[in-house]
C-alpha positions in Angstrom: -141.2 86.6 -52.4 -143.2 88.9 -50.2 -141.5 87.8 -47.0 -138.0 88.2 -48.4 -138.6 91.8 -49.3 -139.9 92.6 -45.9 -137.0 90.8 -44.2 -134.5 92.8 -46.1 -136.3 96.0 -45.2 -136.2 95.0 -41.5 -132.6 94.4 -41.5 -131.5 97.5 -43.3 -132.0 101.3 -42.8 -133.2 103.3 -45.9 -130.5 104.0 -48.3 -128.2 101.2 -47.2 -127.5 98.6 -49.9 -128.7 95.1 -49.3 -125.5 93.7 -50.5 -123.8 94.4 -47.2 -123.4 91.6 -44.7 -124.3 93.3 -41.5 -125.3 90.3 -39.5 -123.7 86.9 -39.1 -126.5 85.2 -41.1 -126.4 87.9 -44.0 -129.0 90.3 -45.2 -132.1 88.1 -45.0 -131.1 86.3 -41.8 -131.1 83.0 -43.9 -127.4 82.7 -44.7 -127.7 84.0 -48.3 -126.5 87.0 -50.3 -128.8 88.0 -53.2 -126.0 89.7 -55.1 -122.5 88.5 -54.0 -120.3 86.5 -56.4 -117.1 85.4 -54.7 -114.7 83.1 -56.0 -115.3 79.3 -55.7 -111.7 78.4 -55.5 -108.8 79.6 -53.3 -105.6 78.4 -51.6 -102.2 79.7 -50.2 -101.2 80.9 -53.7 -104.7 81.6 -55.3 -107.4 84.2 -54.7 -106.5 85.2 -51.2 -106.4 89.0 -51.7 -105.1 89.6 -48.2 -105.0 88.3 -44.7 -104.7 90.3 -41.5 -103.6 89.0 -38.2 -106.2 88.9 -35.3 -104.9 89.0 -31.8 -106.3 86.7 -29.2 -109.1 84.3 -30.0 -112.8 84.4 -30.9 -115.3 82.6 -33.1 -117.6 85.5 -33.7 -118.2 85.9 -37.4 -117.1 89.0 -39.5 -119.6 91.6 -40.5 -119.2 94.1 -43.3 -120.6 97.5 -44.1 -119.2 100.0 -46.5 -115.5 99.7 -46.6 -115.2 98.2 -43.1 -115.0 94.7 -41.7 -115.6 94.1 -38.0 -114.6 91.2 -35.8 -114.4 90.7 -32.0 -111.8 88.9 -30.0 -110.6 88.2 -26.4 -106.8 88.8 -25.7 -105.1 87.5 -22.5 -103.4 90.5 -20.7 -100.6 88.2 -19.2 -102.0 88.7 -15.6 -101.8 86.1 -13.0 -104.4 83.3 -13.6 -107.4 83.2 -11.1 -108.8 80.0 -9.8 -112.4 79.2 -11.0 -115.1 79.3 -8.2 -115.4 76.1 -6.1 -118.6 75.0 -7.8 -116.9 75.4 -11.1 -113.6 73.7 -10.6 -114.2 70.6 -12.7 -116.1 69.6 -15.7 -118.0 66.2 -16.1 -119.1 63.6 -13.6 -117.5 60.6 -12.2 -114.5 58.9 -13.8 -112.8 61.1 -16.4 -113.6 64.4 -14.5 -111.0 67.0 -15.6 -110.0 70.2 -13.8 -111.3 73.4 -15.3 -108.5 75.7 -16.9 -107.4 78.7 -14.7 -109.2 81.9 -15.7 -107.1 84.8 -16.9 -107.7 88.4 -17.3 -108.6 89.4 -20.9 -109.1 92.5 -23.0 -112.4 92.1 -24.9 -111.8 94.0 -28.2 -113.6 95.3 -31.2 -111.5 95.5 -34.4 -112.1 97.3 -37.7 -110.4 96.4 -40.9 -110.3 98.1 -44.3 -112.0 95.6 -46.7 -110.0 96.6 -49.7 -106.5 95.9 -48.3 -106.8 94.4 -44.7 -105.3 97.4 -43.0 -106.5 97.7 -39.3 -108.5 100.9 -39.0 -109.1 100.8 -35.3 -108.8 98.4 -32.4 -110.8 99.2 -29.2 -110.8 97.6 -25.8 -114.5 97.4 -24.7 -113.6 96.0 -21.2 -110.8 94.3 -19.4 -112.1 91.5 -17.2 -111.5 88.1 -15.7 -114.3 85.7 -16.8 -116.2 84.5 -13.8 -116.5 80.9 -15.2 -114.7 78.7 -17.8 -115.8 77.6 -21.2 -115.8 74.5 -23.4 -112.3 73.6 -24.8 -113.6 74.4 -28.3 -115.3 77.6 -27.3 -113.8 80.9 -26.3 -114.8 84.2 -24.6 -115.6 86.2 -27.8 -118.1 83.9 -29.6 -121.0 86.2 -30.4 -120.9 87.9 -33.7 -121.2 91.7 -33.8 -123.8 93.4 -36.0 -124.0 96.9 -37.7 -126.5 99.3 -39.3 -123.9 101.1 -41.2 -123.7 103.9 -38.7 -122.9 101.9 -35.5 -121.5 98.6 -34.7 -122.6 96.4 -31.7 -120.5 93.9 -29.9 -121.9 91.6 -27.2 -119.5 89.9 -24.9 -122.4 88.3 -22.8 -121.4 88.6 -19.1 -119.0 91.4 -19.9 -121.8 93.5 -21.6 -123.0 94.9 -24.8 -121.2 97.8 -26.5 -122.1 100.2 -29.2 -119.4 101.9 -31.2 -119.6 104.4 -34.1 -118.2 102.8 -37.2 -115.2 105.2 -36.7 -114.5 103.4 -33.4 -116.0 105.9 -30.8 -117.8 104.2 -27.8 -121.4 105.6 -27.9 -122.9 103.5 -25.0 -122.7 100.2 -23.1 -125.0 98.0 -21.1 -124.3 95.3 -18.5 -126.9 92.4 -18.2 -125.2 90.5 -15.3 -123.3 87.2 -15.3 -124.4 84.1 -17.0 -124.1 80.6 -15.6 -124.0 78.3 -18.7 -124.7 74.7 -18.9 -121.7 72.6 -17.8 -119.6 75.8 -18.2 -119.8 75.4 -22.0 -119.5 79.2 -22.3 -121.6 81.9 -24.1 -122.2 82.8 -27.7 -125.8 84.1 -28.7 -125.5 87.1 -31.0 -127.7 90.1 -30.9 -129.9 91.1 -33.9 -130.7 94.5 -35.2 -134.0 95.7 -36.5 -135.0 99.2 -37.1 -134.3 101.2 -34.0 -134.2 98.2 -31.7 -131.4 95.7 -30.9 -132.7 92.3 -29.6 -130.4 90.7 -27.0 -130.9 87.1 -26.0 -129.8 86.1 -22.5 -130.6 82.4 -21.8 -128.6 80.5 -19.2 -129.0 78.4 -16.0 -130.2 81.4 -14.1 -132.9 84.0 -14.9 -133.2 83.8 -18.6 -134.6 86.9 -20.6 -135.0 88.4 -23.9 -134.2 92.2 -24.2 -135.3 94.8 -26.7 -133.1 97.9 -26.5 -133.1 101.2 -28.1 -130.3 100.9 -30.5 -129.3 104.6 -30.3 -129.2 104.8 -26.5 -129.0 101.3 -25.1 -132.2 102.0 -23.0 -134.4 99.0 -22.3 -137.6 99.1 -24.3 -139.0 95.9 -22.8 -137.7 92.6 -21.4 -139.5 89.4 -21.0 -138.6 86.3 -18.8 -137.9 83.0 -20.6 -138.4 79.6 -18.9 -135.4 78.3 -20.9 -132.0 76.9 -19.8 -128.9 77.8 -21.8 -129.3 78.4 -25.4 -126.8 79.6 -27.9 -129.2 80.6 -30.8 -129.6 84.1 -32.2 -133.0 85.8 -32.7 -134.5 85.9 -36.2 -136.7 88.8 -37.2 -139.6 88.0 -39.5 -142.9 89.6 -40.6 -146.3 88.2 -41.0 -149.6 89.9 -41.5 -148.1 93.2 -40.8 -146.5 92.3 -37.5 -142.9 91.8 -36.9 -142.0 88.7 -34.8 -138.9 87.5 -33.0 -138.4 83.9 -33.4 -136.2 82.2 -30.8 -135.0 78.6 -30.5 -135.1 77.0 -27.0 -134.8 73.7 -25.3 -138.3 73.7 -24.0 -140.0 75.5 -26.9 -139.4 77.3 -30.2 -141.2 80.6 -29.7 -142.2 84.0 -31.3 -142.6 87.3 -29.7 -144.2 90.4 -30.8 -141.3 92.9 -31.7 -143.2 95.9 -30.4 -144.1 94.6 -26.9 -142.3 91.3 -26.3 -145.6 89.4 -25.9 -145.3 85.7 -26.7 -147.3 84.9 -29.9 -146.9 81.1 -30.2 -144.8 78.2 -29.1 -143.9 74.7 -30.1 -142.0 72.0 -28.2 -139.9 69.2 -29.6 -136.5 70.7 -29.5 -133.5 68.8 -28.1 -131.1 69.8 -25.4 -128.9 73.0 -25.4 -130.0 74.2 -28.9 -127.5 76.4 -30.8 -128.9 76.6 -34.4 -130.5 79.8 -35.4 -133.9 79.7 -37.4 -134.5 80.7 -40.9 -137.8 81.8 -42.6 -139.6 82.7 -45.9 -143.2 82.9 -47.2 -144.7 83.0 -43.6 -143.0 79.9 -42.5 -140.1 79.5 -40.0 -137.8 76.6 -39.7 -136.4 75.7 -36.3 -134.1 72.7 -35.5 -131.6 71.3 -33.0 -129.6 68.2 -32.9 -127.8 67.5 -29.6 -129.0 64.3 -27.8 -131.9 63.9 -30.2 -133.0 65.4 -33.5 -135.8 67.7 -34.4 -136.5 70.2 -37.3 -139.9 71.8 -37.7 -141.6 74.0 -40.3 -144.0 76.4 -38.5 -146.5 78.8 -39.9 -145.9 82.3 -38.6 -149.8 82.9 -38.3 -150.1 80.4 -35.5 -151.2 81.3 -31.9 -150.6 79.8 -28.5 -149.2 76.3 -28.4 -149.2 75.1 -31.9 -147.8 71.5 -31.3 -149.9 69.0 -33.2 -151.9 71.6 -35.0 -152.1 72.8 -38.6 -149.5 75.5 -38.0 -147.0 72.7 -37.9 -146.4 72.0 -41.7 -143.8 69.1 -41.2 -141.2 67.9 -38.9 -138.0 65.8 -39.3 -136.6 63.7 -36.5 -133.3 62.4 -37.5 -129.9 63.8 -38.7 -130.7 67.5 -37.9 -128.1 70.2 -37.1 -126.4 70.9 -33.9 -124.0 73.9 -33.8 -124.2 75.0 -37.4 -127.4 76.8 -38.3 -129.7 76.2 -41.2 -129.3 77.7 -44.6 -132.4 78.6 -46.8 -131.9 79.5 -50.3 -135.1 79.8 -52.4 -137.0 76.6 -51.6 -133.8 74.6 -50.7 -133.2 74.2 -46.9 -129.6 72.8 -46.2 -128.3 71.5 -42.8 -125.5 69.5 -41.4 -126.1 66.3 -39.5 -125.2 67.2 -35.9 -121.7 68.5 -36.0 -120.4 66.5 -39.0 -119.5 67.3 -42.6 -122.6 65.4 -43.7 -125.0 67.6 -45.5 -128.7 67.3 -46.4 -130.9 69.4 -48.6 -134.7 69.3 -48.3 -137.6 70.9 -50.1 -138.6 73.7 -47.7 -142.3 73.3 -48.8 -142.6 69.6 -48.1 -139.7 68.5 -46.0 -138.8 66.0 -48.6 -135.1 65.5 -49.4 -133.6 66.7 -52.6 -130.4 65.0 -51.5 -129.8 63.2 -48.2 -126.7 62.9 -45.9 -124.0 63.6 -48.5 -120.4 63.7 -47.1 -118.3 66.7 -47.7 -114.7 65.7 -48.4 -112.2 66.9 -45.9 -114.8 68.1 -43.4 -115.2 66.1 -40.2 -116.6 68.7 -37.7 -118.6 71.8 -38.4 -119.2 74.8 -36.2 -119.5 77.4 -39.0 -122.9 77.7 -40.7 -123.2 77.2 -44.5 -123.9 80.2 -46.6 -125.1 80.7 -50.3 -124.0 83.3 -52.8 -123.6 83.4 -56.6 -125.3 80.1 -57.2 -123.2 78.2 -54.8 -123.1 76.9 -51.3 -120.1 77.4 -49.1 -119.8 74.9 -46.2 -116.8 75.2 -43.9 -115.4 72.8 -41.4 -113.3 73.4 -38.3 -110.2 72.3 -40.1 -110.4 75.4 -42.3 -111.5 73.5 -45.4 -114.5 74.9 -47.3 -116.3 72.7 -49.7 -118.2 74.6 -52.4 -121.3 72.9 -53.9 -123.8 74.1 -56.5 -126.8 75.7 -55.0 -129.3 73.3 -56.6 -131.4 70.2 -55.9 -128.8 67.9 -57.1 -125.5 67.4 -55.1 -122.5 68.5 -57.0 -119.2 69.3 -55.5 -117.5 72.3 -57.3 -114.3 72.8 -55.2 -112.6 72.0 -51.9 -110.5 74.9 -50.5 -108.3 75.4 -47.5 -107.1 78.6 -45.6 -104.5 76.7 -43.7 -105.9 77.2 -40.1 -108.9 76.3 -38.2 -112.2 78.1 -38.7 -115.2 78.1 -36.4 -116.8 81.5 -37.7 -119.3 81.6 -40.4 -118.0 83.4 -43.6 -119.4 86.7 -44.9 -120.0 87.2 -48.7 -120.3 90.6 -50.3 -119.8 91.7 -53.8 -116.9 89.7 -55.3 -115.4 89.0 -51.8 -115.7 86.2 -49.2 -114.3 87.0 -45.6 -113.3 84.1 -43.5 -112.3 84.6 -39.9 -109.8 81.8 -39.0 -108.1 81.1 -35.7 -105.3 83.7 -36.3 -106.3 85.7 -39.3 -109.0 87.4 -41.2 -109.0 86.3 -44.9 -110.3 88.2 -47.9 -111.0 85.8 -50.7 -111.2 87.5 -54.0 -110.2 86.8 -57.6 -106.6 87.7 -57.9 -105.4 86.0 -61.1 
């Protein structure tokens, strides 16, 4: 697959093995590992090689390079709570309006663990701050996943800034983008994406939304573009077509692509739903973008399109029911997997035609999903908020292989590398590996 080889090259510097999971959607950006073969079964007394305590709270996913696993978290300092601003003191309208929780000072931290034994290698406080606005009861203040190129690790805390550390834990640079005002104070969560010498930072909110390209070595702004988009929690996807690298972004008004070199908008297509969260996936010059809150839309768009492509030949197919909300799409070969809204109901369609291989299959033990499904070793791993992971065969026919549980809630997407699976739970980082 020509596109896949290009995408792998875009995500990794020369000499870095593609097996590493440096971005929350894996080496291709599609949620897959080409080489990992983690166990398909685990539990309290089986195949949990180690677990390490994580202080505070966060739903950013783990990323892995070399012998290091990185996560981010927000830890209350114990200081006196601050009242939210007057305009943000309640959520909802009319009957049932509830007061917003008091805001407390927090340490926003980056943690590094040894992937062989779970030993904490370093723990750095990027910034200590009191959030200026609240967040949804199911969200936190460290929801963006870090990313790494094997030399540096980048942690984005949204309104608290972007921080670049060496993999040994030395702060290299930091950058402040200002304060976000998110829809209904749902909180923040878009993750940055690395490509070559650039780090792409999304900043969609109820204020002046922008997309930034920074020099990954210095933090200097290479370009920035305005986006007429309200709050969006999706993460940029880097693709290549006809020798040009594109940044594909979801959005409430439009799905769009930008020229990586200049930030120029290349194409756009409407049809998305409100407050999109799901991150796109792509292969063979086609990108798949979807959303599923207060509506449903999933579209397959040719990367060679130009301008407004709605209704044109560049739109290969669309689906307008049972599309994903918070969990992102998974693309493995020609199989496109996605959850129905936030449920444990899974569909798999042919990426070429949009026709279902299997449709709305319920995953046992999973009611609500925030984590995105991943594929490795011939299997798909779908994790629910309860901490259960249902493993199915990565195939056109629906076949459950195992149902597993780490014993605590999970909102973060797992990372698969070699014979390991890393799961970030509410309180611990788990390493799943064959132990007996």
